[in-house]
gemmi code that builds the backbone of each chain (N, CA, C; Angstrom):
import gemmi

chains = {
    "A": [
        ("MET", (19.955, 22.474, -69.166), (19.387, 21.320, -68.135), (19.485, 19.876, -68.703)),
        ("SER", (20.655, 19.527, -69.751), (19.914, 17.528, -69.423), (21.024, 17.211, -68.506)),
        ("GLU", (21.122, 17.133, -67.416), (21.922, 16.819, -66.693), (21.138, 14.927, -66.381)),
        ("THR", (21.747, 13.936, -66.628), (21.472, 12.665, -66.533), (20.501, 12.664, -65.081)),
        ("ILE", (20.208, 11.996, -64.763), (19.313, 11.536, -63.218), (19.351, 10.086, -63.219)),
        ("LYS", (20.624, 9.924, -62.412), (20.958, 8.632, -61.771), (20.236, 8.140, -60.700)),
        ("ASN", (19.922, 6.472, -60.864), (19.604, 6.047, -59.374), (20.285, 6.102, -58.851)),
        ("PHE", (19.586, 6.335, -57.895), (19.728, 6.017, -55.796), (19.578, 5.236, -55.058)),
        ("LEU", (20.178, 4.286, -54.701), (19.671, 3.637, -53.795), (20.611, 2.919, -52.051)),
        ("TYR", (19.326, 3.450, -51.835), (20.031, 3.910, -50.177), (19.562, 2.094, -49.578)),
        ("LEU", (20.822, 1.471, -49.119), (20.144, 0.108, -49.290), (19.933, 0.508, -47.091)),
        ("ASN", (19.579, -0.631, -46.453), (19.353, 0.172, -45.107), (19.981, -1.829, -44.492)),
        ("ARG", (20.422, -1.765, -44.072), (20.585, -3.090, -43.258), (20.481, -2.816, -41.298)),
        ("LYS", (20.208, -2.701, -40.357), (20.223, -2.340, -39.630), (18.862, -2.216, -38.497)),
        ("ALA", (18.886, -2.628, -37.765), (17.870, -2.105, -37.039), (17.668, -0.806, -35.825)),
        ("PRO", (16.333, -0.233, -36.282), (16.078, 1.318, -35.913), (17.217, 2.101, -34.649)),
        ("TYR", (17.018, 1.698, -33.758), (17.375, 2.241, -33.075), (19.007, 2.158, -32.139)),
        ("GLY", (19.385, 0.553, -32.232), (20.511, 0.280, -31.651), (21.678, 1.094, -32.195)),
        ("THR", (22.034, 1.113, -33.316), (23.104, 2.863, -33.630), (22.240, 4.054, -34.473)),
        ("ILE", (23.324, 5.085, -35.281), (21.524, 5.668, -35.866), (22.065, 5.946, -36.737)),
        ("TYR", (22.031, 4.875, -37.951), (22.103, 4.594, -38.965), (21.842, 4.871, -39.786)),
        ("ALA", (20.042, 4.528, -38.898), (18.406, 3.922, -39.955), (17.894, 5.638, -39.695)),
        ("TRP", (18.341, 6.784, -38.593), (17.482, 8.118, -38.736), (18.782, 8.840, -39.991)),
        ("GLU", (19.905, 8.911, -40.180), (20.838, 8.897, -41.024), (20.515, 8.998, -42.049)),
        ("SER", (20.594, 7.965, -42.316), (19.708, 7.051, -44.110), (18.576, 7.678, -44.077)),
        ("LEU", (17.361, 7.854, -43.349), (16.339, 7.931, -43.473), (15.837, 10.037, -43.633)),
        ("GLU", (17.284, 10.863, -42.973), (17.533, 12.453, -43.190), (17.919, 12.857, -45.152)),
        ("VAL", (19.333, 11.708, -44.594), (19.758, 11.859, -46.100), (18.843, 11.217, -47.514)),
        ("VAL", (18.057, 10.552, -47.334), (16.522, 10.294, -48.331), (15.948, 10.814, -48.476)),
        ("LEU", (15.879, 11.904, -47.691), (14.588, 13.193, -47.682), (15.251, 14.556, -47.998)),
        ("ILE", (16.130, 14.619, -47.541), (17.398, 15.654, -48.551), (17.939, 15.188, -49.851)),
        ("GLY", (18.447, 13.909, -50.656), (18.712, 14.006, -51.135), (17.018, 13.994, -51.784)),
        ("ALA", (15.902, 13.510, -52.170), (14.352, 13.637, -52.414), (14.186, 14.671, -53.150)),
        ("ALA", (15.149, 15.940, -52.491), (14.746, 17.284, -52.981), (15.617, 17.481, -54.628)),
        ("PHE", (16.556, 16.382, -54.917), (16.645, 17.272, -55.485), (16.590, 16.760, -56.767)),
        ("ASP", (15.636, 16.036, -56.888), (15.051, 15.090, -58.324), (15.850, 14.034, -58.526)),
        ("GLN", (16.714, 13.046, -57.964), (17.000, 12.201, -59.039), (15.649, 10.818, -57.900)),
        ("ASP", (16.677, 9.784, -59.186), (15.522, 8.648, -58.861), (15.974, 8.174, -57.781)),
        ("VAL", (14.962, 7.673, -56.353), (15.725, 7.740, -55.393), (14.845, 5.177, -55.045)),
        ("SER", (15.942, 4.872, -54.835), (14.793, 3.583, -54.218), (15.353, 2.934, -52.805)),
        ("LEU", (14.997, 2.888, -52.352), (15.433, 2.472, -50.437), (14.893, 0.751, -50.782)),
        ("ALA", (16.278, -0.004, -50.203), (15.776, -1.605, -49.856), (16.378, -1.689, -48.460)),
        ("PHE", (15.496, -2.390, -48.139), (16.119, -3.280, -46.475), (15.719, -4.511, -46.693)),
        ("VAL", (16.808, -4.940, -46.109), (17.622, -6.422, -45.672), (17.547, -6.166, -44.221)),
        ("ASP", (18.395, -8.092, -43.953), (18.991, -8.313, -42.420), (17.807, -7.040, -42.104)),
        ("ASP", (18.871, -7.147, -40.743), (17.933, -5.999, -39.390), (17.256, -5.070, -40.101)),
        ("GLY", (17.043, -4.553, -40.997), (17.371, -3.587, -41.861), (15.544, -3.420, -42.028)),
        ("VAL", (15.010, -3.996, -41.831), (13.916, -4.529, -41.851), (12.920, -4.483, -41.055)),
        ("PHE", (13.652, -3.851, -39.230), (13.334, -4.080, -38.578), (12.111, -2.281, -38.216)),
        ("GLN", (13.187, -1.442, -39.402), (13.029, -0.405, -39.991), (11.204, 0.198, -39.597)),
        ("LEU", (10.396, -0.862, -40.703), (9.088, -0.810, -41.696), (8.181, -1.172, -40.684)),
        ("THR", (8.703, -2.074, -39.316), (7.586, -2.515, -38.613), (6.599, -1.125, -37.813)),
        ("LYS", (5.427, -1.926, -37.705), (4.802, -0.756, -37.187), (4.410, -1.441, -35.988)),
        ("GLY", (3.717, -0.056, -34.706), (3.656, 0.188, -33.840), (5.795, 0.251, -33.114)),
        ("GLN", (6.151, 0.492, -33.371), (6.984, 1.040, -32.379), (6.596, 1.874, -31.023)),
        ("ASP", (7.904, 1.228, -30.743), (6.890, 2.467, -29.437), (8.467, 1.963, -28.101)),
        ("THR", (9.485, 3.697, -28.463), (10.590, 3.733, -28.223), (10.687, 4.751, -26.622)),
        ("ALA", (9.863, 4.653, -25.911), (9.495, 5.383, -24.651), (10.885, 4.481, -23.988)),
        ("ALA", (11.013, 3.645, -23.771), (11.747, 2.763, -22.861), (13.206, 2.915, -22.994)),
        ("VAL", (13.923, 3.319, -23.950), (14.812, 3.689, -24.449), (15.798, 4.728, -25.256)),
        ("GLY", (14.118, 5.746, -24.667), (14.893, 7.604, -24.857), (14.751, 8.212, -26.147)),
        ("MET", (15.058, 7.195, -26.476), (14.817, 7.884, -28.526), (14.106, 8.342, -29.178)),
        ("LYS", (13.515, 9.606, -29.931), (12.253, 10.228, -30.853), (12.390, 8.506, -31.911)),
        ("ASN", (10.845, 8.219, -31.807), (10.602, 7.366, -32.370), (10.474, 8.142, -33.984)),
        ("PHE", (11.136, 8.099, -34.929), (10.364, 8.494, -36.324), (9.903, 7.232, -37.087)),
        ("SER", (10.049, 6.614, -36.653), (8.713, 5.760, -37.988), (7.680, 6.449, -38.971)),
        ("PRO", (6.787, 7.346, -37.882), (6.313, 8.205, -38.716), (6.639, 8.784, -39.711)),
        ("THR", (7.991, 9.268, -39.739), (8.281, 9.807, -40.841), (8.590, 9.064, -41.780)),
        ("TYR", (8.645, 7.667, -42.016), (8.589, 6.797, -43.001), (6.626, 6.802, -43.755)),
        ("ALA", (6.090, 7.074, -44.078), (4.764, 7.463, -44.595), (5.270, 9.106, -44.607)),
        ("ALA", (5.727, 9.832, -44.628), (6.146, 11.072, -45.397), (6.657, 10.512, -46.622)),
        ("LEU", (7.080, 9.669, -47.079), (7.760, 9.119, -48.061), (7.671, 9.450, -49.470)),
        ("GLY", (6.484, 9.275, -49.343), (5.521, 9.347, -50.289), (5.107, 10.809, -50.860)),
        ("ASP", (4.845, 11.227, -49.801), (4.538, 13.424, -50.116), (6.288, 13.536, -51.214)),
        ("TYR", (7.617, 12.608, -50.707), (9.004, 13.413, -51.166), (9.004, 12.308, -52.297)),
        ("GLU", (8.066, 11.881, -53.262), (8.449, 11.358, -54.701), (8.925, 10.089, -54.187)),
        ("VAL", (8.838, 9.435, -52.796), (9.626, 8.189, -52.625), (9.113, 7.259, -52.949)),
        ("LYS", (8.923, 6.432, -53.986), (7.896, 5.121, -54.583), (8.393, 3.678, -54.131)),
        ("LYS", (9.472, 3.354, -54.933), (10.316, 2.170, -54.787), (10.919, 1.688, -53.374)),
        ("ILE", (10.094, 1.293, -52.236), (11.103, 0.661, -51.266), (10.634, -0.850, -51.496)),
        ("PHE", (11.927, -1.006, -51.541), (12.057, -2.888, -51.556), (12.413, -3.398, -50.203)),
        ("VAL", (11.963, -4.076, -50.695), (11.809, -5.202, -48.903), (12.420, -6.776, -49.714)),
        ("GLU", (13.197, -7.163, -48.682), (13.233, -8.495, -49.437), (12.569, -9.348, -48.139)),
        ("LYS", (12.739, -10.581, -49.168), (11.151, -11.657, -48.361), (11.989, -12.138, -46.964)),
        ("GLU", (13.261, -13.052, -47.570), (13.843, -14.101, -47.233), (14.290, -12.663, -45.153)),
        ("SER", (14.504, -11.622, -45.040), (14.843, -11.313, -44.613), (13.779, -11.092, -43.375)),
        ("LEU", (12.422, -10.808, -44.307), (11.832, -10.803, -42.833), (10.964, -12.268, -42.392)),
        ("GLU", (11.778, -13.688, -43.570), (11.256, -14.972, -43.137), (11.748, -14.958, -42.043)),
        ("GLU", (13.022, -15.504, -41.860), (13.958, -15.748, -41.082), (13.942, -14.763, -40.101)),
        ("ARG", (12.812, -13.524, -40.123), (12.950, -12.689, -38.356), (11.539, -13.120, -37.304)),
        ("GLY", (10.856, -14.022, -38.764), (9.396, -14.453, -37.823), (7.961, -12.775, -38.396)),
        ("LEU", (8.306, -12.934, -39.485), (7.664, -11.115, -40.085), (7.159, -11.651, -41.501)),
        ("SER", (6.151, -10.982, -41.552), (5.765, -10.819, -43.030), (5.404, -9.535, -43.697)),
        ("LEU", (4.462, -8.968, -44.343), (4.461, -8.249, -45.217), (3.168, -7.291, -44.618)),
        ("ASP", (2.572, -8.439, -43.676), (1.154, -7.204, -42.657), (2.066, -7.197, -40.752)),
        ("ASP", (3.891, -7.402, -40.692), (3.909, -6.785, -39.636), (4.748, -4.978, -39.959)),
        ("LEU", (4.882, -5.123, -41.021), (5.615, -3.610, -41.713), (3.968, -2.591, -41.682)),
        ("GLN", (4.654, -1.041, -41.902), (2.976, 0.074, -42.278), (2.928, -0.967, -43.658)),
        ("HIS", (1.825, 0.162, -43.508), (1.437, 0.401, -45.051), (1.990, 1.792, -45.595)),
        ("LEU", (2.822, 1.343, -46.276), (3.639, 2.904, -47.001), (2.729, 2.782, -48.268)),
        ("THR", (2.016, 4.241, -48.925), (1.405, 4.671, -49.812), (2.697, 5.831, -50.835)),
        ("TRP", (1.931, 5.538, -51.944), (2.275, 7.634, -52.614), (1.224, 7.896, -53.292)),
        ("GLU", (-0.175, 9.009, -53.004), (0.004, 9.438, -54.365), (0.378, 9.893, -55.903)),
        ("ASP", (-0.505, 9.023, -56.513), (-0.817, 9.474, -57.930), (-1.248, 10.472, -58.287)),
        ("GLU", (-0.401, 11.854, -58.352), (-0.810, 12.532, -58.918), (-2.039, 12.645, -60.762)),
        ("ASP", (-1.201, 11.691, -61.428), (-1.434, 11.698, -62.875), (-3.155, 10.509, -63.026)),
        ("ASP", (-3.046, 10.833, -61.701), (-4.126, 9.571, -61.023), (-5.225, 9.269, -60.332)),
        ("ASP", (-5.363, 10.856, -60.740), (-6.162, 11.066, -59.777), (-6.120, 10.816, -57.989)),
        ("TRP", (-5.124, 11.523, -58.029), (-4.578, 11.066, -56.802), (-4.448, 9.474, -55.789)),
        ("ALA", (-4.922, 8.453, -56.744), (-4.827, 7.195, -56.825), (-3.413, 6.719, -55.548)),
        ("GLU", (-4.032, 6.325, -54.044), (-2.810, 6.036, -53.079), (-2.582, 4.262, -53.805)),
        ("LYS", (-1.082, 4.165, -53.844), (-0.145, 3.583, -54.612), (0.478, 2.605, -53.312)),
        ("ASP", (1.082, 1.831, -53.117), (1.997, 0.798, -52.682), (3.131, 1.495, -52.540)),
        ("SER", (4.012, 1.612, -51.888), (5.145, 1.880, -52.158), (6.216, 0.979, -51.790)),
        ("ILE", (5.147, -0.442, -51.458), (6.693, -1.384, -50.513), (6.582, -2.600, -51.729)),
        ("HIS", (7.615, -2.684, -52.172), (8.167, -4.602, -52.928), (9.025, -5.532, -52.702)),
        ("LEU", (7.586, -6.746, -52.001), (8.666, -7.774, -52.385), (9.061, -8.112, -52.637)),
        ("VAL", (10.356, -8.372, -52.295), (10.986, -8.834, -53.493), (11.850, -10.294, -53.158)),
        ("THR", (12.473, -11.056, -54.110), (13.334, -12.195, -53.457), (14.972, -11.892, -53.709)),
        ("ARG", (15.620, -12.658, -52.357), (16.876, -11.751, -52.394), (17.786, -11.739, -53.805)),
        ("ALA", (17.038, -12.755, -54.979), (17.609, -13.082, -55.762), (17.535, -11.208, -56.182)),
        ("GLU", (16.225, -11.186, -56.431), (15.607, -9.724, -57.200), (16.576, -8.992, -56.351)),
        ("MET", (16.129, -8.533, -55.436), (17.361, -7.245, -54.473), (18.497, -7.287, -55.156)),
        ("ALA", (19.417, -8.535, -55.479), (20.929, -8.606, -56.025), (21.105, -7.802, -56.611)),
        ("ALA", (19.951, -8.098, -58.245), (19.443, -7.481, -59.400), (19.840, -5.962, -59.330)),
        ("ILE", (18.644, -5.454, -58.361), (18.235, -4.031, -57.687), (19.731, -3.405, -57.495)),
        ("MET", (20.803, -3.807, -57.062), (21.604, -3.751, -56.506), (22.630, -3.495, -57.181)),
        ("ASP", (22.271, -4.264, -58.203), (23.649, -4.330, -59.737), (23.160, -3.358, -61.020)),
        ("GLY", (21.434, -3.106, -60.621), (20.838, -2.155, -61.342), (21.226, -0.843, -61.458)),
        ("ALA", (21.398, -0.180, -59.536), (21.682, 1.217, -58.801), (23.227, 2.012, -59.147)),
        ("ASP", (22.627, 3.338, -60.309), (24.246, 4.064, -60.498), (24.877, 4.302, -59.374)),
        ("VAL", (24.020, 4.093, -58.305), (24.722, 4.522, -56.414), (24.018, 4.055, -55.775)),
        ("VAL", (24.954, 3.112, -54.447), (24.214, 2.582, -53.415), (24.674, 3.554, -52.081)),
        ("PHE", (24.053, 3.798, -51.920), (24.440, 4.295, -50.403), (24.352, 3.274, -49.063)),
        ("SER", (25.137, 2.366, -49.056), (25.070, 1.673, -47.836), (24.786, 1.917, -45.941)),
        ("PHE", (23.680, 1.492, -45.595), (23.282, 2.596, -44.175), (23.258, 1.419, -43.213)),
    ],
    "B": [
        ("MET", (18.527, 31.747, -26.249), (17.872, 33.088, -25.577), (16.239, 33.244, -25.668)),
        ("PRO", (15.592, 33.627, -24.426), (14.575, 32.443, -23.745), (13.488, 33.774, -24.367)),
        ("ILE", (12.185, 33.403, -24.985), (11.458, 34.250, -25.331), (9.467, 34.715, -24.068)),
        ("GLU", (9.966, 35.844, -24.455), (8.372, 36.108, -23.448), (6.832, 35.919, -23.774)),
        ("VAL", (5.513, 35.478, -23.345), (5.056, 35.192, -24.434), (3.332, 34.696, -23.042)),
        ("ASP", (2.678, 35.625, -22.657), (2.610, 36.208, -21.656), (2.404, 35.737, -20.259)),
        ("GLY", (3.794, 36.717, -19.941), (4.624, 36.684, -18.677), (5.064, 35.527, -18.498)),
        ("LYS", (5.141, 34.538, -19.263), (5.956, 32.806, -19.236), (7.044, 33.175, -20.233)),
        ("SER", (7.689, 32.764, -20.188), (9.161, 32.497, -20.683), (9.388, 31.595, -21.037)),
        ("PHE", (9.868, 30.823, -22.784), (9.613, 30.096, -23.260), (11.596, 29.990, -24.174)),
        ("GLU", (12.188, 28.280, -23.453), (13.200, 27.914, -24.458), (13.225, 28.101, -25.554)),
        ("THR", (14.092, 29.254, -26.348), (14.628, 28.934, -27.668), (16.697, 28.751, -27.847)),
        ("ASP", (16.753, 27.819, -29.234), (18.205, 27.427, -29.555), (18.817, 29.429, -30.316)),
        ("GLU", (19.778, 28.940, -30.200), (20.187, 30.111, -30.089), (19.830, 30.969, -31.819)),
        ("GLU", (19.131, 30.137, -32.277), (18.609, 30.620, -34.089), (17.126, 30.979, -33.920)),
        ("GLY", (16.804, 30.998, -32.652), (15.705, 31.739, -31.791), (14.733, 30.069, -32.554)),
        ("TYR", (15.009, 29.370, -33.138), (14.109, 27.794, -32.772), (13.483, 27.599, -31.291)),
        ("LEU", (12.646, 27.243, -31.159), (11.942, 26.717, -30.045), (12.420, 25.607, -29.463)),
        ("SER", (13.117, 25.359, -27.979), (13.540, 24.100, -27.499), (12.896, 23.110, -27.492)),
        ("ASN", (11.596, 22.876, -27.236), (10.368, 21.944, -26.740), (9.059, 22.287, -27.746)),
        ("ILE", (9.005, 21.437, -28.604), (7.722, 22.247, -28.812), (6.654, 21.817, -28.381)),
        ("ASN", (6.541, 21.035, -27.450), (5.217, 20.733, -26.931), (4.894, 21.474, -25.853)),
        ("ASP", (5.905, 22.604, -25.312), (5.972, 24.734, -25.249), (5.336, 25.574, -25.562)),
        ("TRP", (4.387, 24.674, -26.944), (4.645, 26.132, -28.149), (2.323, 26.551, -27.641)),
        ("VAL", (2.173, 27.383, -27.741), (1.057, 28.279, -27.411), (0.830, 28.866, -28.562)),
        ("PRO", (-0.263, 29.248, -29.395), (-0.362, 30.072, -30.207), (0.139, 31.744, -30.410)),
        ("GLY", (0.824, 32.315, -29.127), (1.300, 33.195, -28.298), (2.760, 33.281, -28.561)),
        ("VAL", (3.441, 32.058, -29.072), (4.912, 32.234, -29.292), (5.134, 32.546, -30.699)),
        ("ALA", (3.753, 32.450, -31.282), (3.451, 32.417, -32.668), (3.673, 34.343, -33.419)),
        ("THR", (2.454, 34.623, -32.358), (2.243, 36.110, -32.091), (3.280, 37.181, -31.592)),
        ("VAL", (4.694, 36.564, -31.062), (5.507, 37.310, -29.431), (6.521, 37.503, -31.239)),
        ("MET", (6.864, 36.424, -32.261), (8.323, 36.261, -33.156), (7.843, 36.888, -33.990)),
        ("SER", (6.077, 37.027, -34.476), (6.255, 38.452, -35.607), (6.064, 39.064, -35.307)),
        ("LYS", (5.821, 39.608, -34.296), (6.080, 41.324, -33.944), (8.215, 41.223, -33.381)),
        ("GLU", (8.146, 40.508, -33.297), (10.299, 40.913, -33.250), (10.235, 41.031, -35.251)),
        ("ASP", (10.256, 40.205, -35.420), (9.555, 40.243, -37.422), (9.167, 41.799, -37.632)),
        ("ASP", (8.166, 42.067, -37.070), (7.364, 43.153, -37.613), (6.660, 42.921, -39.083)),
        ("LEU", (5.751, 41.498, -38.222), (4.997, 41.593, -39.326), (3.590, 40.786, -39.241)),
        ("GLU", (2.803, 40.485, -39.214), (1.256, 40.654, -38.999), (0.966, 39.150, -39.059)),
        ("LEU", (0.433, 38.691, -38.094), (-0.227, 37.573, -38.774), (-1.809, 37.441, -38.910)),
        ("THR", (-2.352, 37.074, -40.605), (-3.227, 37.152, -40.557), (-3.826, 35.573, -40.913)),
        ("ASP", (-5.073, 35.530, -40.927), (-5.959, 34.088, -41.293), (-4.680, 32.770, -41.775)),
        ("GLU", (-4.605, 33.881, -43.211), (-3.787, 33.056, -44.214), (-1.854, 32.470, -43.289)),
        ("HIS", (-1.607, 33.298, -42.732), (-0.651, 32.907, -42.025), (-0.864, 31.320, -41.013)),
        ("TRP", (-2.069, 32.259, -40.294), (-2.430, 30.774, -39.011), (-2.903, 29.364, -39.969)),
        ("ASP", (-3.167, 30.006, -41.512), (-3.216, 28.138, -41.952), (-1.951, 27.231, -42.284)),
        ("ILE", (-1.621, 27.969, -42.348), (0.203, 27.043, -42.732), (0.966, 26.848, -41.700)),
        ("ILE", (0.699, 27.772, -40.622), (1.447, 27.259, -39.342), (0.463, 26.785, -38.655)),
        ("ASN", (-0.797, 26.050, -38.514), (-1.492, 24.906, -38.467), (-1.125, 24.250, -39.081)),
        ("TYR", (-1.379, 24.237, -40.212), (-0.817, 22.760, -41.410), (0.865, 22.002, -40.751)),
        ("LEU", (1.753, 22.874, -40.610), (2.773, 22.754, -39.591), (2.267, 21.845, -39.145)),
        ("ARG", (2.336, 22.254, -38.036), (2.034, 21.692, -36.939), (1.587, 19.877, -37.302)),
        ("GLU", (0.082, 20.345, -37.954), (-0.619, 18.844, -38.062), (0.276, 17.460, -38.671)),
        ("TYR", (1.878, 18.322, -39.421), (2.452, 17.934, -40.472), (3.326, 16.796, -39.551)),
        ("TYR", (3.412, 17.594, -38.595), (4.711, 17.636, -37.486), (3.871, 16.651, -36.940)),
        ("GLU", (2.766, 16.356, -36.131), (2.296, 15.934, -35.741), (2.112, 14.403, -35.943)),
        ("GLU", (2.178, 14.331, -36.640), (1.874, 13.204, -37.768), (3.802, 12.060, -39.109)),
        ("TYR", (3.898, 13.150, -38.766), (5.651, 12.391, -39.749), (6.308, 12.647, -38.689)),
        ("GLN", (6.674, 13.140, -38.034), (8.051, 13.618, -36.982), (8.501, 14.711, -37.184)),
        ("ILE", (8.350, 15.343, -38.452), (9.182, 16.057, -39.016), (8.448, 17.253, -40.486)),
        ("ALA", (8.781, 18.505, -39.949), (8.642, 19.317, -40.674), (8.931, 19.215, -42.811)),
        ("PRO", (7.794, 19.505, -43.155), (8.449, 19.313, -45.313), (8.879, 19.705, -45.093)),
        ("ALA", (9.631, 19.617, -46.710), (10.273, 20.606, -47.035), (10.051, 21.192, -47.819)),
        ("VAL", (10.068, 22.291, -48.766), (9.609, 23.544, -48.949), (8.578, 22.961, -50.290)),
        ("ARG", (9.703, 22.241, -51.127), (8.431, 21.200, -52.218), (7.159, 21.189, -52.189)),
        ("VAL", (7.492, 19.547, -50.601), (6.075, 19.363, -50.259), (5.007, 20.415, -49.307)),
        ("LEU", (5.679, 21.105, -49.091), (4.667, 22.398, -48.070), (4.011, 22.909, -49.354)),
        ("THR", (4.245, 23.561, -50.561), (4.105, 23.837, -51.622), (3.106, 23.352, -52.185)),
        ("LYS", (3.608, 21.875, -52.435), (2.554, 21.323, -52.505), (0.885, 20.954, -52.010)),
        ("ALA", (1.542, 20.274, -50.345), (-0.039, 19.824, -49.744), (-0.523, 21.337, -50.140)),
        ("VAL", (-0.219, 22.510, -50.163), (-0.945, 24.048, -49.917), (-1.718, 24.347, -50.432)),
        ("GLY", (-1.907, 23.996, -51.812), (-2.092, 23.516, -52.932), (-3.226, 23.325, -52.884)),
        ("LYS", (-3.087, 21.510, -52.706), (-3.515, 21.172, -52.090), (-5.037, 21.022, -51.341)),
        ("LYS", (-4.528, 21.438, -50.356), (-5.354, 22.379, -49.227), (-5.772, 23.101, -49.208)),
        ("PHE", (-6.118, 24.037, -49.823), (-5.863, 25.955, -49.448), (-6.307, 25.478, -51.429)),
        ("GLY", (-6.361, 24.874, -51.709), (-6.823, 25.898, -53.300), (-5.213, 25.799, -54.061)),
        ("LYS", (-5.545, 25.335, -55.695), (-3.923, 25.653, -56.578), (-3.715, 26.919, -56.818)),
        ("ASP", (-4.065, 28.887, -56.581), (-3.148, 29.557, -56.461), (-2.201, 29.772, -55.316)),
        ("LYS", (-2.586, 29.252, -54.375), (-1.604, 28.912, -53.478), (-0.906, 28.338, -53.351)),
        ("GLY", (-0.640, 27.438, -54.131), (0.826, 26.045, -54.184), (1.901, 26.659, -54.787)),
        ("ASN", (2.518, 27.538, -54.447), (3.588, 28.000, -54.947), (4.384, 28.829, -54.208)),
        ("SER", (5.682, 28.382, -53.994), (6.593, 29.708, -53.272), (6.012, 30.534, -53.034)),
        ("LYS", (5.991, 31.589, -54.281), (5.426, 32.995, -54.562), (4.417, 33.169, -53.424)),
        ("TYR", (3.575, 32.348, -53.550), (2.466, 32.286, -52.063), (2.584, 32.712, -50.345)),
        ("LEU", (3.569, 31.367, -50.539), (4.306, 31.162, -49.219), (5.516, 32.633, -49.090)),
        ("TYR", (6.045, 32.314, -49.753), (6.859, 33.770, -49.530), (6.672, 35.220, -48.672)),
        ("GLY", (5.390, 35.009, -49.918), (4.454, 36.278, -49.828), (3.853, 36.441, -48.492)),
        ("LEU", (4.050, 35.325, -47.864), (3.158, 35.801, -46.104), (4.456, 35.718, -45.407)),
        ("PHE", (5.817, 34.639, -45.778), (6.610, 34.665, -44.709), (8.059, 34.867, -45.728)),
        ("PRO", (8.076, 36.248, -45.734), (9.271, 37.098, -46.072), (11.023, 36.176, -46.279)),
        ("TYR", (11.070, 35.574, -44.889), (12.225, 35.102, -44.159), (12.218, 33.286, -45.161)),
        ("GLY", (10.944, 33.078, -45.777), (11.356, 31.947, -46.414), (10.193, 31.024, -45.586)),
        ("PRO", (9.091, 30.434, -45.954), (8.349, 29.405, -44.565), (8.811, 28.426, -43.850)),
        ("ALA", (10.381, 28.287, -43.894), (11.504, 27.142, -42.940), (11.560, 28.439, -42.064)),
        ("LYS", (12.135, 29.498, -43.177), (12.872, 29.884, -41.468), (11.898, 29.706, -41.030)),
        ("GLN", (11.055, 31.036, -40.936), (9.955, 31.934, -40.641), (8.662, 30.812, -40.591)),
        ("ALA", (7.643, 29.973, -41.187), (6.854, 29.814, -40.193), (6.474, 28.565, -39.666)),
        ("CYS", (7.867, 27.763, -39.746), (8.351, 26.160, -39.018), (8.894, 26.924, -37.666)),
        ("ARG", (9.487, 28.344, -37.257), (9.632, 28.985, -36.423), (8.819, 28.651, -35.255)),
        ("TYR", (7.734, 29.856, -36.152), (6.600, 30.495, -35.535), (6.230, 29.164, -34.922)),
        ("ALA", (5.996, 27.870, -35.931), (5.056, 27.403, -35.472), (5.786, 26.426, -34.451)),
        ("GLY", (6.738, 26.166, -33.418), (7.825, 25.907, -32.752), (8.090, 24.798, -33.590)),
        ("LEU", (7.922, 24.448, -34.358), (8.335, 23.752, -35.115), (10.470, 23.288, -35.171)),
        ("PRO", (11.272, 22.176, -34.877), (12.656, 22.287, -34.973), (13.510, 22.206, -36.197)),
        ("LYS", (14.202, 23.440, -36.730), (14.537, 23.381, -37.724), (14.170, 22.449, -38.473)),
        ("PRO", (13.866, 22.763, -39.937), (13.791, 22.231, -40.850), (14.793, 20.967, -41.653)),
        ("THR", (14.782, 19.661, -41.968), (15.759, 18.898, -42.287), (16.314, 19.162, -43.683)),
        ("GLY", (17.695, 19.772, -43.639), (17.677, 20.216, -45.246), (18.210, 21.228, -45.328)),
        ("CYS", (17.211, 22.012, -44.922), (17.611, 23.488, -44.569), (18.969, 23.894, -43.962)),
        ("VAL", (19.518, 25.335, -44.899), (20.207, 25.215, -44.606), (20.313, 26.797, -43.797)),
    ],
}
model = gemmi.Model(1)
for chain_id, residues in chains.items():
    chain = gemmi.Chain(chain_id)
    for i, (resn, *xyz) in enumerate(residues, 1):
        res = gemmi.Residue()
        res.name, res.seqid = resn, gemmi.SeqId(i, " ")
        for name, pos in zip(("N", "CA", "C"), xyz):
            atom = gemmi.Atom()
            atom.name, atom.element = name, gemmi.Element(name[0])
            atom.pos, atom.b_iso = gemmi.Position(*pos), 0.0
            res.add_atom(atom)
        chain.add_residue(res)
    model.add_chain(chain)
structure = gemmi.Structure()
structure.add_model(model)
structure.setup_entities()
């Protein structure tokens, strides 16, 4: 079993509830994470709204799936990149986003931050470095 | 096909999962387990209740890998393996335990 582990990058560009893209992406991530691949998530443009705190979907009649992002740590998804410029252009900062963590089994289950704020230039490099990019 | 629990009728989908998770009462698990000829013990209830708590918090049912890890952490290392879970739920923790717990069919479960 010497199969190569590939870098999968899931790129999220759209706001969570106007279309099905955000939820579909999250479902694919959760399924894909079961197959021991190296998974990263990127949030750019309106995609940054997917991670905001205090979402309330009662008025749009859709399931609020934002609590599910907090489960990503359980699925060993530890690399969540958020583009700084996209946040700023929308008047948001890291404080407006959920605090997502993962537990490091090798470090006495210490909670570590999953979200990494990166610049647009760094994001381009991250995309460039991925073996496979899934865009949602 | 609806199931009957204490004289009340509960809607299920074609695979026997409860249509509305909020309808759930413990009797649902008891009735479903009787249909499978399974006697529910405290160990079964530990898993069923844990699945409900997990769903409440994250709005999804955990993957088997995530469940085994969490069960090992919460209930003891000797229980954190799929052998233990399949021992309790022979049809599989997803197909059986999630269904008893009233959860929808887990994502990615075929």
